[in-house]
C-alpha positions as CSV (number, residue, x, y, z in Angstrom):
1,M,-12.4,-10.8,70.6
2,R,-8.8,-10.7,70.2
3,K,-9.4,-12.1,66.7
4,V,-11.9,-8.9,66.2
5,L,-9.2,-6.3,67.5
6,L,-6.9,-8.1,65.1
7,L,-9.4,-7.6,62.2
8,L,-9.8,-4.0,63.3
9,S,-6.2,-3.1,63.6
10,I,-5.4,-4.2,60.4
11,F,-8.5,-2.3,58.7
12,L,-7.4,0.8,60.0
13,A,-3.9,0.6,59.2
14,I,-4.7,0.0,55.7
15,S,-7.1,2.7,55.7
16,L,-4.4,5.0,57.3
17,N,-2.3,3.7,54.7
18,A,-4.7,4.8,51.6
19,Y,-5.3,7.7,53.3
20,S,-1.5,8.8,54.5
21,S,-0.8,9.8,50.9
22,D,-0.5,13.8,49.9
23,H,-3.3,13.3,47.7
24,Y,-6.1,10.9,47.1
25,L,-7.7,11.0,43.9
26,R,-11.4,9.9,43.0
27,L,-11.9,9.1,39.0
28,K,-15.0,8.4,37.6
29,T,-16.3,6.9,34.2
30,N,-19.7,5.6,33.3
31,N,-18.0,2.9,31.3
32,K,-18.4,-0.9,32.0
33,A,-14.7,-2.0,34.0
34,E,-13.8,-4.3,31.0
35,H,-14.1,-1.2,28.7
36,P,-11.1,-0.3,27.1
37,E,-11.2,3.5,28.1
38,T,-11.8,2.0,31.8
39,K,-8.9,-0.4,31.5
40,A,-6.9,2.8,30.1
41,L,-8.1,4.9,33.4
42,V,-6.7,2.1,35.2
43,Y,-3.4,2.2,33.6
44,F,-3.2,6.0,34.2
45,S,-3.9,5.5,38.1
46,K,-1.0,2.9,38.2
47,L,1.6,4.9,36.4
48,V,0.5,8.2,38.8
49,E,0.8,6.1,41.4
50,R,4.1,4.5,40.6
51,K,5.6,7.7,39.8
52,T,4.8,9.7,42.6
53,E,6.0,7.0,44.5
54,E,2.3,6.3,46.0
55,N,1.9,9.9,47.1
56,I,-1.0,10.2,45.0
57,L,-3.8,7.6,45.2
58,V,-6.0,7.2,42.2
59,E,-9.4,5.5,43.2
60,I,-11.3,4.4,39.6
61,K,-15.2,4.2,40.2
62,S,-16.9,2.8,37.4
63,D,-20.7,3.3,37.2
64,E,-22.9,3.1,34.1
65,R,-26.1,4.9,36.0
66,E,-23.5,8.1,35.7
67,R,-24.4,10.9,33.2
68,D,-21.8,12.7,31.4
69,E,-23.8,16.0,32.7
70,S,-23.7,14.5,36.3
71,L,-19.4,13.4,35.9
72,L,-19.0,17.3,34.5
73,D,-20.9,18.8,37.5
74,Q,-19.2,16.8,40.2
75,V,-15.9,17.5,38.7
76,S,-16.4,21.0,38.3
77,F,-17.3,21.3,42.0
78,A,-14.7,18.7,43.6
79,G,-17.1,16.4,44.7
80,I,-14.5,14.1,42.5
81,S,-11.4,15.1,41.4
82,L,-11.1,13.6,37.7
83,A,-13.7,12.4,34.9
84,L,-14.0,10.5,32.0
85,V,-16.5,12.5,29.7
86,D,-17.7,12.5,26.3
87,L,-16.4,15.5,24.2
88,D,-20.3,16.5,22.6
89,Y,-21.0,17.0,26.4
90,L,-18.3,19.4,27.0
91,L,-19.0,21.3,24.0
92,P,-21.3,24.1,25.4
93,Y,-17.8,24.7,27.7
94,V,-15.5,24.6,24.6
95,P,-17.3,27.4,22.0
96,S,-13.6,28.0,19.8
97,V,-13.7,24.0,19.5
98,K,-17.4,23.6,18.2
99,K,-17.0,26.4,15.8
100,S,-13.3,25.7,14.3
101,G,-14.0,21.6,14.6
102,G,-10.2,21.8,15.5
103,I,-10.1,19.3,18.5
104,S,-6.6,19.5,20.4
105,L,-6.1,19.9,24.0
106,E,-4.5,23.2,23.7
107,A,-7.6,24.6,22.2
108,I,-10.0,22.9,24.9
109,N,-8.0,24.4,27.6
110,K,-7.8,27.5,26.0
111,D,-11.9,27.5,26.4
112,L,-11.5,25.8,30.2
113,A,-9.2,28.7,31.3
114,K,-12.7,30.5,32.2
115,E,-13.7,27.0,34.1
116,N,-12.7,25.2,37.1
117,L,-11.4,22.2,34.5
118,I,-8.3,21.2,33.1
119,A,-8.7,18.7,30.0
120,L,-5.7,15.9,30.5
121,S,-5.9,14.3,27.7
122,I,-8.0,13.0,24.6
123,Y,-9.1,9.8,24.3
124,P,-9.4,8.6,20.3
125,R,-12.3,8.5,18.3
126,K,-14.3,5.6,18.2
127,H,-16.4,4.5,15.2
128,R,-20.1,4.5,15.6
129,A,-22.7,2.0,13.9
130,V,-26.5,1.7,13.7
131,F,-27.6,-1.6,15.3
132,F,-31.1,-3.2,14.0
133,L,-33.0,-5.8,15.9
134,S,-34.2,-6.8,12.6
135,K,-32.3,-7.3,9.4
136,D,-35.7,-6.6,7.4
137,I,-35.5,-2.5,7.4
138,D,-36.6,-0.6,4.5
139,H,-34.3,2.1,4.1
140,S,-37.2,4.1,1.7
141,E,-39.1,4.5,4.7
142,N,-38.5,7.6,7.3
143,L,-36.7,5.3,10.2
144,T,-36.4,6.7,13.8
145,I,-33.2,6.2,15.0
146,A,-32.6,6.6,19.2
147,T,-28.8,7.8,19.7
148,V,-26.8,7.2,21.9
149,G,-25.0,10.3,22.9
150,S,-26.1,14.7,23.1
151,S,-27.8,16.4,20.6
152,Y,-24.9,16.5,18.4
153,Y,-25.5,13.0,17.2
154,V,-29.5,13.4,16.8
155,S,-27.9,16.5,14.4
156,Q,-25.6,14.3,12.5
157,L,-28.3,11.6,12.0
158,Q,-30.7,14.2,10.7
159,Q,-28.5,15.5,8.2
160,N,-28.8,11.9,6.9
161,G,-32.8,12.0,6.7
162,L,-33.3,9.7,9.7
163,S,-35.3,11.0,12.4
164,S,-33.6,10.8,15.9
165,Y,-33.5,11.5,19.6
166,S,-30.9,11.2,22.3
167,I,-31.1,8.2,25.0
168,E,-28.9,7.1,27.5
169,L,-26.8,3.8,26.7
170,K,-28.5,2.1,29.5
171,D,-31.8,2.7,27.8
172,A,-31.0,1.0,24.4
173,A,-32.0,-2.6,25.7
174,P,-35.3,-2.0,26.1
175,L,-35.7,0.2,23.1
176,M,-34.5,-2.2,20.8
177,L,-37.4,-4.1,21.4
178,D,-39.8,-1.0,20.9
179,L,-41.5,-1.3,17.2
180,N,-41.2,2.2,16.8
181,I,-37.6,2.3,16.8
182,A,-35.9,1.1,14.0
183,G,-32.4,1.2,15.7
184,I,-29.9,2.1,17.9
185,D,-27.1,4.3,16.9
186,A,-23.9,4.0,19.2
187,S,-20.4,3.9,19.3
188,L,-19.3,0.6,17.8
189,V,-17.4,-0.6,21.2
190,D,-19.5,1.0,23.5
191,F,-23.0,-0.5,22.4
192,T,-21.3,-4.1,21.9
193,Y,-20.2,-3.7,25.7
194,S,-23.8,-3.0,26.4
195,E,-26.6,-4.8,27.3
196,A,-28.6,-4.1,23.8
197,Y,-26.0,-5.8,22.0
198,P,-27.6,-9.1,22.4
199,F,-30.5,-8.1,20.6
200,S,-29.2,-6.7,17.5
201,N,-28.8,-9.2,14.6
202,S,-27.4,-6.5,12.0
203,C,-25.9,-2.8,11.8
204,Y,-24.5,-0.8,9.5
205,I,-21.0,1.1,10.4
206,R,-21.3,5.0,10.0
207,K,-19.2,7.2,8.3
208,E,-19.0,9.6,11.5
209,D,-17.0,8.5,14.4
210,S,-18.1,9.7,17.8
211,L,-16.3,12.5,19.1
212,P,-13.6,11.4,21.7
213,S,-13.8,11.2,25.4
214,V,-11.8,13.9,27.5
215,L,-10.0,13.0,30.5
216,L,-11.0,15.9,32.8
217,M,-9.4,17.3,36.3
218,N,-10.8,19.6,38.8
219,R,-8.4,22.7,38.2
220,R,-7.9,23.7,41.9
221,I,-7.0,20.1,43.0
222,F,-4.5,20.0,40.1
223,N,-3.3,23.3,41.3
224,S,-2.5,22.4,44.6
225,L,-0.1,19.6,43.3
226,K,3.4,20.3,43.7
227,D,5.0,21.0,40.0
228,E,6.7,17.4,39.5
229,D,3.3,15.9,40.2
230,K,1.7,17.8,37.9
231,L,4.0,17.0,35.2
232,I,3.6,13.5,36.0
233,I,-0.4,13.5,36.1
234,M,0.1,15.2,32.4
235,E,2.7,12.6,31.5
236,S,0.6,9.5,32.7
237,A,-2.6,11.3,30.6
238,R,-0.8,10.9,27.7
239,L,0.3,7.6,27.9
240,S,-2.8,6.3,29.1
241,K,-4.3,7.8,26.1
242,N,-2.0,6.0,23.8
243,Y,-2.6,2.8,25.7
244,A,-6.4,3.1,25.2
245,E,-5.7,4.0,21.3
246,N,-4.3,0.6,21.0
247,L,-6.9,-1.2,23.4
248,I,-9.8,1.0,21.3
249,K,-7.9,-0.4,17.6
250,R,-8.1,-3.8,18.8
251,A,-11.6,-4.0,20.4
252,E,-12.8,-2.5,17.5
253,E,-10.8,-5.3,15.1
254,T,-12.6,-8.0,17.3
255,I,-15.6,-6.9,17.5
256,F,-15.8,-6.2,13.4
257,N,-14.7,-9.7,12.4
258,R,-17.3,-10.9,15.1
259,L,-20.0,-8.7,13.0
260,V,-19.3,-10.4,9.9
261,K,-19.5,-13.7,11.5
262,E,-22.8,-13.2,13.6
263,S,-24.7,-10.3,12.2
264,T,-25.6,-8.6,8.7
265,L,-23.6,-5.6,7.9
266,M,-26.2,-3.5,5.7
267,E,-25.6,-0.2,3.4
268,P,-27.1,2.7,4.5
269,A,-29.7,4.5,2.0
270,N,-27.4,7.2,1.3
271,G,-24.1,4.7,1.3
């Protein structure tokens, strides 16, 4: 009994310490824990906690089942404090960015001024590739490519004369075994960290890169912070973007070298 009471007191002490901070922020991503962007988010959380002397604690949850639309809703309605969301899902909120093609933090936040969202940083673009189950692909046929992402990427593929529709990354593995699907279009990094990667033995690198991911925060939660803490959040987000850039660059180099050795790199029909 004494041991149970001791364990309970330790648990309560840890819990009270965790929630005694000025702010306890919840951050979500649908990338795996080992994904470069998730590692950059962990770096962000550690910077915030250290620079605020743990007055602000950031809890990171990685859940591949979460859709970007759901993450947007959760951060907008303060179900969570922050989320990393692909820009292609944010485009309906930032019409000027969509029209001009100019992607900057200032442009995004100008549009988001009407929303309960604030963009803290823009993570770097990632190379996209089309992964095939078999290298015996006849590019003269009207191929159907399932694309990971929103309608933005579908339209990009259709401009290249390919039939396509949008899927979630978690659905890529079973679709790789579907004989009606020629391949999966996805970010080079994202796909390689998915369960579908072992099913592919050839690919080609696409000319179009993925739109960047954006670290978003609930505007009301952000505005509730002290001015010095706001600056720390923004600076930590900027540093995490630089950290992500280095991690993604190294990851893509490693993946590309692996593809050269283990897969067949193909030239697209219009390449």
